[in-house]
C-alpha angles and dihedrals in degrees: 000000000000150000090298116078129146130160131192135176110233110197092224135092117278094246093053094047094046091048095049092041095052094046096102093181086070095059095101088061092053109029121061099216100040111097104170138009124183129174109234101185129074128243135030121330112274143118108328093027110141135202135189112228129191118194130184106227110184094327093317120109110224121191124203137162118238119204126197110234102171129024117169108164113248091352113065148351133186137183133188135198137178128200139153093347097315121109117190131189124189125190124186117194121193123208125180109237108182108294089344138066127236107221113197120192117200123176141176131198128202123189130195128196127042097266092051093044088056091058101040094106089052091050093048093051090046093051093043093054093045091052091050087058089044094055091046090052091042089056093047092045095051093040091054093049115105116236 
């Protein structure tokens, strides 16, 4: 998909990994910078579901709206957000591998405006590093869960 790509094997069944990974409201337990996530649309999670997310970025609280743009149970899940000239799209795909599940993260970043375009490479590197840590923490979180 884009410059961001990470894969990890989680030693849990596909359905369990998909369910936990796509529960956005658990993000503060898994991602260091995420402080709060709240679903702001009604109904079950699916394409069009929106969340309000607050992250702590270097001591500064940053709010953004995340929108689910793809939700294929036990197969793929994608979310997008746009803020201050930076558009980000994250896609997770899930593949059964024996008793475990491969989780692949792909992401792409689009920037608009001269200043944001100058910093695009730095933004991509920062998100890539953050996402590697996220997948490692996700693995630890899911594998520690009792079935």
